[in-house]
Backbone as ProteinMPNN parsed JSONL, in Angstrom:
{"seq_chain_A": "MYYHASPIPGLTVLEPRRSNHGVPLVYFSTKRENVLVYLSNAVEKFCRETGFPHAGPWTKWGPYGFRDGVLLLEEYYPGALEDTYRGVSGYIYRAAIIQKSPQDIAIPDAAVSAQPVPVDGVEFVPDALAAILTAERAGLLALTRYGELTEQNRAWILRTMREEYDSAGDHPEYRYFLKNKFPFLSEG", "coords_chain_A": {"N_chain_A": [[-11.996, -16.251, -6.313], [-10.626, -14.534, -3.737], [-8.251, -12.167, -2.785], [-5.355, -11.469, -0.11], [-3.212, -9.149, 1.356], [-0.379, -9.592, 3.832], [1.48, -8.846, 6.129], [1.707, -10.739, 8.286], [2.511, -13.749, 9.68], [0.882, -17.061, 9.62], [-1.973, -16.772, 9.766], [-5.065, -17.914, 10.562], [-7.828, -16.997, 10.067], [-8.876, -13.901, 8.743], [-9.316, -10.838, 10.295], [-11.51, -7.67, 10.756], [-9.822, -4.596, 10.39], [-9.267, -1.586, 11.348], [-8.679, 1.334, 8.903], [-7.56, 3.701, 6.86], [-9.595, 4.653, 5.757], [-10.895, 4.628, 8.491], [-13.035, 2.929, 9.195], [-13.706, -0.188, 10.174], [-12.476, -3.198, 8.304], [-11.969, -5.676, 6.155], [-10.302, -5.554, 3.801], [-9.499, -6.989, 0.142], [-8.728, -8.335, -3.094], [-9.775, -9.355, -6.227], [-7.667, -9.52, -7.62], [-4.229, -11.221, -7.62], [-2.289, -9.675, -8.104], [-2.649, -7.26, -7.356], [-2.55, -7.26, -4.511], [0.06, -6.972, -3.986], [0.875, -4.473, -3.48], [0.53, -4.266, -1.038], [2.045, -5.492, 0.97], [4.206, -3.931, 2.116], [4.531, -1.064, 3.72], [5.285, 2.448, 3.232], [5.576, 4.708, 5.28], [5.278, 3.13, 7.564], [7.602, 1.667, 7.386], [10.189, 3.29, 7.155], [9.828, 4.833, 9.266], [10.358, 2.744, 11.01], [12.881, 1.678, 10.943], [14.242, 4.237, 10.96], [14.182, 5.013, 13.693], [12.217, 6.186, 14.622], [9.488, 6.931, 17.016], [6.527, 5.142, 17.606], [3.568, 4.946, 18.697], [0.61, 4.615, 17.812], [-1.985, 3.942, 15.356], [-0.645, 2.969, 11.792], [-0.197, 5.453, 9.027], [-1.246, 4.433, 6.109], [0.582, 4.073, 3.304], [0.005, 4.721, -0.096], [1.014, 4.797, -3.229], [-0.663, 4.796, -5.812], [-2.442, 3.557, -8.758], [-5.419, 3.23, -10.967], [-5.178, 2.076, -14.59], [-7.384, 1.862, -17.364], [-7.936, -0.74, -16.285], [-6.138, -2.175, -14.751], [-3.274, -2.037, -12.174], [-1.484, 0.88, -11.694], [1.462, 1.275, -10.145], [2.793, 4.185, -8.994], [6.267, 5.619, -8.871], [6.545, 7.882, -6.238], [8.663, 9.344, -5.446], [12.389, 9.469, -5.657], [14.177, 6.2, -6.008], [11.843, 4.781, -4.866], [10.594, 2.44, -5.371], [12.309, 0.587, -4.504], [13.203, 1.166, -1.848], [10.977, 0.782, -0.463], [10.024, -1.424, -1.499], [11.924, -3.618, -1.572], [13.388, -6.753, -0.155], [11.462, -6.978, 1.445], [9.572, -9.242, 3.194], [6.457, -11.459, 2.928], [2.963, -12.254, 3.047], [0.485, -13.591, 1.213], [-2.977, -14.132, 1.577], [-5.493, -16.588, 0.319], [-9.401, -16.288, 0.328], [-11.967, -18.302, -0.296], [-14.541, -17.639, 0.241], [-16.212, -14.623, 0.893], [-18.213, -12.618, 2.695], [-19.481, -9.967, 1.675], [-19.232, -6.389, 2.369], [-21.584, -3.744, 2.28], [-20.539, -1.276, 2.127], [-19.098, 1.437, -0.307], [-15.999, 1.249, -1.831], [-14.5, 1.991, -4.151], [-12.274, 0.984, -5.458], [-10.86, -0.337, -8.419], [-11.837, -3.905, -8.687], [-11.715, -4.758, -6.22], [-13.114, -5.95, -2.799], [-14.273, -5.615, 0.499], [-14.721, -6.912, 3.551], [-16.835, -6.849, 6.176], [-16.785, -8.711, 7.894], [-15.176, -11.744, 10.468], [-13.023, -13.582, 8.069], [-12.764, -16.5, 6.942], [-9.239, -18.247, 6.303], [-8.467, -19.827, 2.984], [-6.528, -20.273, 2.002], [-2.479, -19.816, 1.953], [0.376, -17.723, 0.177], [3.78, -17.627, 0.582], [5.97, -14.611, 0.338], [8.761, -14.07, -0.493], [10.442, -11.571, -0.843], [9.158, -8.592, -1.66], [9.566, -6.516, -3.792], [10.844, -7.862, -5.648], [8.183, -9.966, -6.262], [6.512, -8.072, -7.269], [8.11, -6.833, -9.624], [8.257, -9.301, -11.25], [5.239, -9.338, -11.837], [5.356, -6.887, -13.255], [6.393, -7.134, -15.406], [4.867, -9.667, -16.464], [2.966, -8.16, -17.469], [0.799, -7.734, -15.652], [0.407, -5.458, -13.877], [1.436, -2.317, -13.932], [4.487, 0.033, -13.698], [5.879, 3.152, -12.759], [8.682, 4.578, -12.975], [10.084, 7.196, -10.749], [11.864, 9.007, -12.848], [10.522, 8.56, -15.19], [8.227, 10.464, -15.082], [5.945, 12.813, -16.22], [6.435, 16.215, -16.502], [4.104, 17.661, -15.223], [3.162, 15.541, -13.872], [4.823, 15.425, -11.514], [4.42, 17.888, -10.283], [2.209, 17.664, -9.715], [2.567, 15.862, -7.784], [4.383, 17.207, -6.216], [2.581, 19.288, -5.126], [0.128, 17.87, -3.74], [1.452, 16.324, -1.92], [2.44, 18.706, -0.662], [-0.045, 19.414, 0.266], [-1.011, 17.101, 1.728], [1.366, 17.025, 3.618], [0.219, 19.602, 4.898], [-2.145, 18.677, 6.372], [-1.832, 16.646, 7.781], [-1.931, 17.032, 10.861], [-2.684, 15.313, 13.293], [-1.239, 12.938, 12.824], [1.977, 12.135, 13.335], [3.99, 10.814, 12.42], [3.535, 10.187, 9.862], [3.646, 12.964, 8.949], [6.361, 12.959, 9.689], [7.595, 11.067, 7.66], [6.678, 12.313, 5.264], [8.53, 14.582, 5.594], [10.92, 14.202, 5.258], [11.034, 12.795, 2.736], [10.121, 14.179, 0.847], [12.163, 16.816, 0.616], [11.653, 19.308, 0.178], [9.54, 20.022, 1.896], [10.708, 21.173, 4.193], [11.459, 23.548, 3.472], [9.504, 25.195, 4.256]], "CA_chain_A": [[-10.897, -15.873, -5.17], [-9.805, -13.346, -3.142], [-6.677, -12.263, -1.962], [-5.356, -10.264, 1.018], [-1.826, -9.428, 1.699], [-0.018, -9.632, 5.363], [3.179, -9.35, 7.247], [1.705, -11.258, 9.53], [2.416, -15.172, 9.208], [-0.013, -18.185, 10.579], [-3.326, -16.467, 10.08], [-6.545, -18.458, 9.978], [-9.012, -16.11, 9.796], [-8.345, -12.154, 8.824], [-10.184, -9.854, 11.196], [-11.552, -6.425, 9.919], [-9.201, -3.33, 10.865], [-9.587, -0.105, 10.81], [-7.595, 1.246, 7.895], [-7.181, 5.192, 6.492], [-11.137, 5.244, 5.749], [-11.815, 4.548, 9.369], [-13.9, 1.922, 9.265], [-13.264, -1.896, 10.087], [-13.04, -3.781, 7.324], [-10.908, -7.076, 5.646], [-9.843, -5.571, 2.288], [-9.474, -8.197, -0.762], [-8.627, -8.252, -4.135], [-9.721, -10.518, -6.612], [-6.62, -10.561, -8.469], [-3.317, -11.598, -6.922], [-1.06, -8.778, -8.478], [-2.83, -5.916, -7.211], [-2.236, -6.84, -3.28], [1.672, -6.979, -3.691], [1.673, -3.177, -2.905], [0.107, -4.11, 0.585], [2.834, -6.182, 1.558], [4.861, -2.985, 2.571], [3.892, 0.389, 3.783], [6.48, 2.801, 3.035], [5.658, 4.719, 6.252], [5.807, 2.437, 8.663], [9.233, 0.519, 7.156], [10.91, 4.546, 7.179], [9.891, 5.099, 10.478], [10.915, 1.802, 11.97], [14.403, 2.07, 10.25], [15.101, 5.385, 11.506], [13.884, 4.611, 14.978], [10.929, 7.122, 14.888], [9.217, 6.253, 17.797], [5.554, 5.83, 17.479], [2.764, 4.158, 19.184], [-0.625, 4.655, 17.463], [-1.911, 3.278, 13.838], [0.331, 4.053, 10.9], [-0.901, 6.247, 8.013], [-0.862, 4.101, 4.645], [0.991, 5.117, 2.094], [-0.582, 3.862, -1.582], [1.174, 5.744, -4.566], [-1.06, 3.773, -6.894], [-4.047, 4.076, -9.165], [-5.677, 2.164, -12.186], [-5.34, 2.806, -15.533], [-7.652, 0.575, -18.237], [-8.155, -1.732, -14.993], [-4.354, -2.876, -14.239], [-3.005, -1.399, -11.284], [-0.594, 1.088, -11.925], [2.209, 2.073, -8.87], [4.356, 5.287, -9.106], [7.302, 6.423, -7.486], [6.805, 9.713, -6.176], [10.184, 10.234, -4.794], [13.419, 8.621, -6.64], [14.206, 5.319, -5.419], [10.488, 4.676, -3.647], [9.718, 1.141, -4.825], [13.257, -0.457, -3.586], [13.257, 2.02, -0.513], [9.702, 0.264, 0.452], [9.55, -3.279, -1.455], [13.221, -4.9, -1.534], [14.006, -7.377, 0.873], [10.63, -7.085, 2.583], [8.399, -10.415, 3.389], [4.949, -11.626, 3.735], [1.983, -13.558, 2.83], [-0.879, -13.562, 0.492], [-4.004, -15.185, 1.958], [-7.014, -16.609, -0.005], [-10.431, -16.63, 0.648], [-12.737, -18.663, -1.58], [-15.408, -16.634, 0.027], [-16.37, -13.746, 1.903], [-19.675, -12.076, 3.399], [-19.19, -8.738, 0.909], [-19.718, -5.241, 3.065], [-22.063, -2.587, 1.045], [-19.447, -0.273, 1.741], [-18.209, 1.402, -1.132], [-14.51, 1.996, -1.609], [-14.297, 2.751, -5.4], [-11.264, 0.54, -6.228], [-11.553, -1.743, -9.046], [-11.333, -5.466, -8.168], [-11.76, -4.974, -4.935], [-14.011, -6.335, -2.002], [-14.28, -5.924, 1.64], [-15.86, -7.324, 4.098], [-16.886, -6.421, 7.962], [-16.852, -9.701, 8.988], [-14.071, -12.358, 9.897], [-12.726, -13.954, 7.194], [-11.642, -17.676, 6.965], [-8.475, -18.082, 5.213], [-8.406, -20.956, 2.395], [-4.544, -20.956, 1.122], [-1.438, -19.053, 1.784], [1.306, -17.804, -0.371], [4.762, -16.598, 1.576], [6.311, -14.102, -0.993], [10.084, -13.81, 0.036], [10.715, -10.324, -1.537], [7.637, -8.025, -2.617], [9.933, -5.96, -4.773], [10.51, -9.068, -6.777], [7.232, -9.878, -6.8], [6.353, -6.681, -8.328], [8.509, -6.513, -10.805], [7.798, -10.282, -12.315], [3.92, -8.987, -12.086], [5.454, -6.147, -14.161], [7.42, -8.204, -16.546], [4.012, -10.798, -17.076], [1.876, -7.066, -17.602], [-0.575, -7.729, -14.603], [0.652, -4.52, -13.199], [2.195, -1.183, -14.442], [5.037, 0.978, -12.824], [6.241, 4.204, -13.673], [9.527, 5.064, -11.973], [10.166, 8.63, -10.528], [12.211, 9.61, -13.996], [9.909, 8.579, -16.153], [7.209, 10.968, -14.403], [6.125, 13.746, -16.753], [6.619, 17.304, -15.382], [2.522, 17.386, -14.653], [3.068, 14.237, -12.637], [6.124, 15.646, -10.75], [3.589, 18.918, -10.367], [0.738, 17.209, -8.976], [2.982, 15.213, -6.593], [4.866, 18.177, -5.1], [1.059, 20.272, -4.625], [-0.183, 16.767, -3.267], [2.681, 16.042, -0.739], [2.303, 19.835, 0.183], [-1.295, 19.539, 1.128], [-0.628, 15.694, 2.475], [1.954, 17.135, 5.052], [-0.386, 20.476, 5.443], [-3.492, 18.001, 6.964], [-1.528, 15.441, 8.869], [-1.342, 16.927, 11.994], [-2.382, 14.218, 14.182], [-0.101, 11.654, 12.543], [3.414, 12.686, 13.601], [4.871, 9.231, 11.533], [3.481, 11.003, 8.202], [4.662, 13.839, 8.456], [8.04, 12.902, 9.567], [7.88, 10.744, 6.766], [6.784, 13.303, 4.158], [9.281, 15.659, 5.704], [12.252, 13.252, 5.167], [11.331, 11.658, 1.335], [10.089, 15.277, 0.261], [12.696, 17.969, 1.312], [11.059, 20.604, 0.046], [8.466, 20.532, 2.778], [11.433, 21.673, 5.503], [11.658, 25.129, 3.289], [8.414, 26.118, 5.01]], "C_chain_A": [[-10.51, -15.112, -4.76], [-8.685, -13.205, -2.313], [-6.558, -10.921, -1.188], [-3.79, -10.193, 1.31], [-1.166, -8.985, 3.222], [1.181, -9.497, 5.766], [3.012, -10.209, 7.853], [1.678, -12.859, 9.14], [1.501, -15.786, 10.065], [-1.316, -17.518, 10.958], [-4.208, -17.365, 9.362], [-7.742, -18.07, 9.639], [-8.499, -14.487, 9.949], [-9.638, -11.618, 9.189], [-10.241, -8.513, 10.549], [-10.747, -5.526, 10.732], [-9.555, -1.919, 10.45], [-8.651, 0.394, 9.451], [-7.829, 3.067, 7.835], [-8.715, 5.557, 6.207], [-11.646, 5.028, 7.21], [-13.013, 3.594, 9.707], [-13.601, 0.224, 9.411], [-13.803, -3.067, 9.141], [-11.742, -4.929, 6.748], [-10.801, -6.518, 4.09], [-8.919, -6.451, 1.233], [-9.382, -7.637, -2.074], [-8.996, -9.278, -5.137], [-8.466, -10.749, -7.934], [-5.157, -10.074, -7.336], [-2.508, -10.222, -6.867], [-1.649, -7.375, -7.58], [-2.924, -6.063, -5.412], [-0.832, -6.454, -2.954], [2.223, -5.865, -3.106], [1.047, -2.934, -1.664], [0.949, -5.085, 1.253], [3.907, -5.386, 2.395], [4.293, -1.702, 2.841], [5.148, 1.623, 3.905], [6.822, 3.588, 4.535], [6.017, 4.323, 7.277], [7.41, 2.012, 8.406], [10.042, 2.018, 7.488], [11.031, 4.836, 8.303], [10.44, 3.914, 11.333], [12.293, 1.622, 11.971], [15.224, 2.803, 10.883], [14.785, 5.648, 12.751], [12.965, 5.744, 15.135], [10.159, 6.709, 15.808], [7.375, 6.949, 17.44], [4.47, 4.519, 17.822], [1.234, 3.749, 18.719], [-0.626, 3.897, 15.626], [-1.478, 4.127, 12.664], [-0.896, 4.238, 9.775], [-0.465, 4.809, 6.784], [-0.67, 4.592, 3.765], [0.659, 4.218, 0.635], [-0.44, 4.816, -2.539], [0.431, 5.099, -5.605], [-2.226, 4.435, -7.421], [-4.167, 3.162, -10.111], [-5.556, 2.789, -13.694], [-5.599, 1.233, -16.718], [-7.586, -1.044, -17.35], [-7.093, -2.546, -14.649], [-3.971, -1.528, -13.393], [-1.421, -0.223, -11.699], [0.325, 2.099, -10.8], [3.436, 2.602, -9.527], [4.847, 5.47, -8.211], [7.351, 7.754, -7.358], [8.063, 10.278, -5.537], [11.309, 8.948, -5.543], [13.61, 7.375, -5.718], [13.03, 4.785, -4.835], [10.181, 3.172, -3.952], [11.157, 0.065, -4.106], [13.292, 0.008, -2.129], [11.798, 1.223, 0.217], [9.61, -1.057, 0.332], [10.704, -4.01, -1.14], [13.438, -5.394, -0.189], [12.509, -7.712, 1.964], [9.598, -8.361, 1.969], [7.133, -10.059, 3.075], [4.337, -12.609, 2.677], [0.99, -13.085, 1.992], [-2.048, -14.589, 0.684], [-4.857, -15.226, 1.002], [-7.978, -17.156, 0.878], [-11.208, -17.368, -0.641], [-13.92, -17.921, -1.419], [-15.82, -15.882, 0.822], [-17.801, -12.881, 2.08], [-19.351, -10.612, 2.965], [-19.877, -7.825, 1.774], [-20.514, -4.548, 1.751], [-21.336, -1.346, 1.161], [-18.643, 0.077, 0.467], [-16.985, 2.051, -1.43], [-13.923, 2.084, -3.053], [-13.129, 2.287, -5.632], [-11.467, -0.444, -7.053], [-10.902, -3.56, -8.259], [-11.214, -6.032, -6.831], [-12.884, -5.261, -4.2], [-13.46, -5.886, -1.106], [-15.361, -6.299, 2.386], [-15.706, -6.991, 5.68], [-17.184, -7.393, 8.777], [-15.793, -10.735, 9.135], [-14.296, -13.475, 8.65], [-11.837, -15.523, 7.004], [-10.52, -17.679, 5.819], [-8.479, -19.708, 4.523], [-6.807, -21.628, 2.174], [-3.917, -19.775, 1.91], [-0.399, -19.165, 0.971], [2.252, -17.246, 0.2], [5.163, -16.088, 0.098], [7.735, -13.308, -0.346], [10.716, -12.44, -0.249], [9.679, -9.733, -2.482], [8.161, -7.428, -3.764], [10.114, -7.188, -6.023], [9.432, -9.715, -7.438], [6.942, -9.133, -7.604], [6.992, -6.552, -9.471], [8.511, -7.98, -11.794], [6.304, -9.765, -12.499], [4.109, -8.157, -13.018], [5.055, -6.776, -15.427], [5.955, -8.828, -17.083], [2.434, -9.3, -17.475], [0.316, -7.052, -16.845], [-0.118, -6.653, -13.911], [1.688, -3.439, -14.173], [3.005, -0.492, -13.525], [5.639, 2.134, -13.866], [7.622, 4.755, -12.379], [9.829, 6.628, -12.15], [11.149, 9.473, -11.966], [11.334, 9.375, -14.857], [8.241, 9.069, -16.077], [7.408, 12.401, -15.276], [6.198, 14.859, -15.745], [5.502, 17.513, -14.834], [2.3, 16.762, -13.791], [3.558, 15.103, -11.413], [5.245, 17.095, -9.769], [2.776, 18.832, -9.212], [0.832, 16.643, -7.966], [3.414, 16.103, -5.281], [3.516, 18.978, -4.343], [0.397, 19.118, -3.829], [0.182, 16.522, -1.637], [2.568, 17.295, 0.428], [1.085, 19.89, 1.243], [-1.407, 18.147, 2.103], [-0.182, 16.227, 4.203], [1.204, 18.232, 5.986], [-1.164, 19.698, 6.925], [-3.037, 16.727, 7.74], [-1.194, 15.698, 10.262], [-1.357, 16.274, 12.997], [-1.456, 12.892, 13.736], [1.094, 12.338, 11.936], [4.382, 11.688, 12.361], [4.585, 9.739, 10.318], [4.255, 11.827, 7.723], [6.102, 13.923, 8.762], [8.544, 12.131, 8.163], [7.827, 11.378, 5.456], [7.731, 14.185, 4.223], [10.563, 15.37, 5.064], [12.374, 12.575, 3.546], [10.706, 12.744, 0.483], [10.633, 16.658, 0.863], [12.081, 19.017, 1.218], [10.135, 21.161, 1.255], [8.775, 21.434, 3.669], [11.753, 23.08, 4.805], [10.297, 25.988, 3.913], [7.306, 26.482, 3.415]], "O_chain_A": [[-9.672, -14.614, -5.511], [-8.282, -13.92, -1.397], [-7.141, -9.845, -1.324], [-3.187, -11.251, 1.488], [-1.579, -7.924, 3.691], [1.923, -10.46, 5.573], [4.028, -10.801, 8.216], [0.842, -13.224, 8.313], [1.233, -15.268, 11.149], [-1.784, -17.575, 12.095], [-4.255, -17.611, 8.157], [-8.576, -18.716, 9.005], [-7.93, -13.976, 10.914], [-10.726, -11.815, 8.648], [-9.29, -8.116, 9.875], [-10.963, -5.652, 11.937], [-10.008, -1.412, 9.424], [-7.843, -0.451, 9.065], [-8.277, 3.624, 8.838], [-9.072, 6.716, 6.416], [-12.857, 5.216, 7.329], [-13.812, 3.815, 10.618], [-13.235, -0.39, 8.41], [-14.886, -3.651, 9.1], [-10.584, -4.743, 7.121], [-11.306, -7.223, 3.216], [-7.719, -6.597, 1.465], [-9.889, -6.535, -2.281], [-8.419, -10.334, -4.876], [-8.342, -11.629, -8.786], [-5.033, -9.099, -6.596], [-2.13, -9.722, -5.807], [-0.827, -6.53, -7.226], [-3.349, -5.053, -4.851], [-0.503, -5.8, -1.964], [3.293, -5.78, -2.502], [0.935, -1.814, -1.164], [0.436, -5.556, 2.268], [4.5, -5.986, 3.292], [3.475, -1.292, 2.018], [5.922, 1.504, 4.855], [7.906, 3.381, 5.081], [6.882, 4.849, 7.978], [8.263, 2.089, 9.29], [10.783, 1.761, 8.437], [12.153, 5.148, 8.703], [10.985, 4.209, 12.396], [12.872, 1.41, 13.037], [16.355, 2.555, 11.3], [15.168, 6.774, 13.068], [13.193, 6.295, 16.212], [9.889, 5.568, 15.433], [6.943, 8.078, 17.207], [4.545, 3.394, 17.326], [0.694, 2.735, 19.159], [0.32, 3.507, 14.942], [-1.689, 5.318, 12.438], [-1.956, 3.635, 9.606], [0.674, 4.342, 6.782], [-1.382, 5.445, 3.237], [1.136, 3.097, 0.457], [-1.343, 5.601, -2.83], [1.196, 4.79, -6.518], [-2.857, 5.39, -6.967], [-3.294, 2.309, -10.27], [-5.85, 3.969, -13.884], [-4.904, 0.245, -16.953], [-7.255, -2.144, -17.793], [-7.31, -3.683, -14.231], [-4.214, -0.364, -13.711], [-0.356, -0.779, -11.965], [0.077, 3.286, -10.585], [4.407, 2.153, -10.135], [4.441, 5.541, -7.051], [7.94, 8.593, -8.04], [8.322, 11.439, -5.221], [10.988, 7.8, -5.85], [13.17, 7.52, -4.577], [13.426, 4.032, -3.946], [9.604, 2.528, -3.076], [11.003, -0.933, -3.401], [13.414, -0.845, -1.249], [11.708, 1.166, 1.443], [9.32, -1.854, 1.223], [10.578, -5.024, -0.454], [13.638, -4.661, 0.78], [12.491, -8.451, 2.948], [9.065, -8.481, 0.866], [6.663, -8.929, 2.946], [4.839, -13.378, 1.857], [0.671, -11.915, 2.201], [-2.101, -15.667, 0.092], [-5.22, -14.132, 0.57], [-7.836, -17.996, 1.767], [-11.032, -17.008, -1.805], [-14.499, -17.483, -2.413], [-15.903, -16.463, 1.904], [-18.293, -12.612, 0.984], [-18.919, -9.916, 3.884], [-21.024, -8.138, 2.092], [-20.217, -4.713, 0.568], [-21.503, -0.432, 0.353], [-17.72, -0.642, 0.082], [-16.866, 3.271, -1.319], [-12.707, 2.274, -3.08], [-12.479, 3.183, -6.171], [-12.137, -1.416, -6.703], [-9.939, -3.999, -7.629], [-10.847, -7.124, -6.398], [-13.909, -4.895, -4.774], [-12.276, -5.584, -1.258], [-16.555, -6.15, 2.126], [-14.63, -6.898, 6.271], [-17.647, -7.316, 9.915], [-15.219, -10.919, 8.062], [-15.342, -14.047, 8.341], [-10.614, -15.648, 6.946], [-10.722, -17.254, 4.681], [-8.49, -20.692, 5.262], [-6.245, -22.723, 2.174], [-4.604, -18.901, 2.439], [0.04, -20.296, 0.761], [1.921, -16.115, 0.558], [4.925, -16.664, -0.964], [7.728, -12.188, 0.166], [11.786, -12.325, 0.348], [9.368, -10.109, -3.612], [7.532, -7.598, -4.809], [9.512, -7.235, -7.096], [9.412, -10.029, -8.627], [7.078, -9.437, -8.789], [6.346, -6.103, -10.419], [8.742, -7.847, -12.996], [6.084, -9.775, -13.711], [3.272, -8.259, -13.916], [4.05, -6.907, -16.126], [5.747, -8.512, -18.255], [1.247, -9.561, -17.667], [-0.78, -6.62, -17.202], [-0.302, -7.007, -12.747], [2.536, -3.835, -14.972], [2.461, -0.277, -12.442], [5.815, 2.141, -15.084], [7.44, 5.177, -11.237], [9.848, 7.237, -13.22], [11.015, 10.697, -11.975], [11.325, 10.34, -15.62], [7.29, 8.516, -16.63], [8.445, 13.064, -15.25], [6.087, 14.707, -14.528], [5.67, 17.618, -13.619], [1.479, 17.033, -12.916], [2.818, 15.426, -10.483], [5.536, 17.213, -8.579], [2.641, 19.516, -8.197], [-0.078, 16.571, -7.14], [3.141, 16.007, -4.084], [3.501, 19.211, -3.135], [-0.075, 19.687, -2.846], [-0.491, 16.529, -0.606], [2.575, 17.221, 1.657], [1.071, 20.208, 2.432], [-1.917, 18.261, 3.218], [-0.728, 16.088, 5.298], [1.249, 18.205, 7.216], [-0.923, 19.965, 8.102], [-3.824, 15.922, 8.238], [-0.432, 14.973, 10.903], [-0.404, 16.33, 13.775], [-1.12, 11.998, 14.514], [1.313, 12.843, 10.835], [5.304, 12.08, 11.646], [5.553, 9.744, 9.558], [5.076, 11.839, 6.806], [6.897, 14.72, 8.263], [9.603, 12.425, 7.608], [8.673, 11.146, 4.593], [8.03, 14.746, 3.169], [11.193, 16.206, 4.415], [13.382, 12.009, 3.121], [10.652, 12.433, -0.707], [9.915, 17.473, 1.443], [11.93, 19.729, 2.211], [9.985, 22.347, 1.55], [8.002, 22.289, 4.102], [12.342, 23.868, 5.545], [10.199, 27.213, 3.975], [6.301, 27.187, 3.509]]}, "name": "protein", "num_of_chains": 1, "seq": "MYYHASPIPGLTVLEPRRSNHGVPLVYFSTKRENVLVYLSNAVEKFCRETGFPHAGPWTKWGPYGFRDGVLLLEEYYPGALEDTYRGVSGYIYRAAIIQKSPQDIAIPDAAVSAQPVPVDGVEFVPDALAAILTAERAGLLALTRYGELTEQNRAWILRTMREEYDSAGDHPEYRYFLKNKFPFLSEG"}
C-alpha cells in the first residue's frame, strides 16, 4: 500500500504537483506514519495565521530525517511541533498500485509517480499532532524536542537556518517564516 497526505478532502485521483525538487510528482510512502509530517506545512501555516500575503507556491518545511529506517522529526525551535501540527486536520490517501517514476528521491520507504494515481481509500486525521504522538508511542517514528537537542545539533540548526535564509531570495514567505522563528536572523 502507498500513502499520501493532503489537507484537501474528497480526492479521487492524486495529481502530480511541483515540490521543492521542481519536478511534478505525487509523493508516497509505504509507511503510513511517514506521511503524517505532510499534513501541515509550518511555513504556509505560519504565514496564513499571521496574514503574510503570498500568492505563489509555498516552500515546504521538513525538519526530519531517518535513523535506522525510522522517521525522526526534530524541533528546530521551541514549540515547533505544536505550532505546526496541533489542531490541523487532513487526509491520508491510499493507493494500492502506482506507476513509479525513475526519479531518485533518496527518501527511505518513499516512491513517486509522474502519472495521476487513483485513490483506493482515505483516512481522515482530525489532529495531526495527536496522530504523530500516537505513532511515536507505538515506536513508528521518533521525535526530538528542541530541549533534547545537543549543542552540536543546535549549532547545525543555527548555521543551516542562516544558509537557508541567505539563499531564499525568491521565496519571501520562507524568509518571513525563518526570520520570525529564528530571531537571530534579524541581527544581521
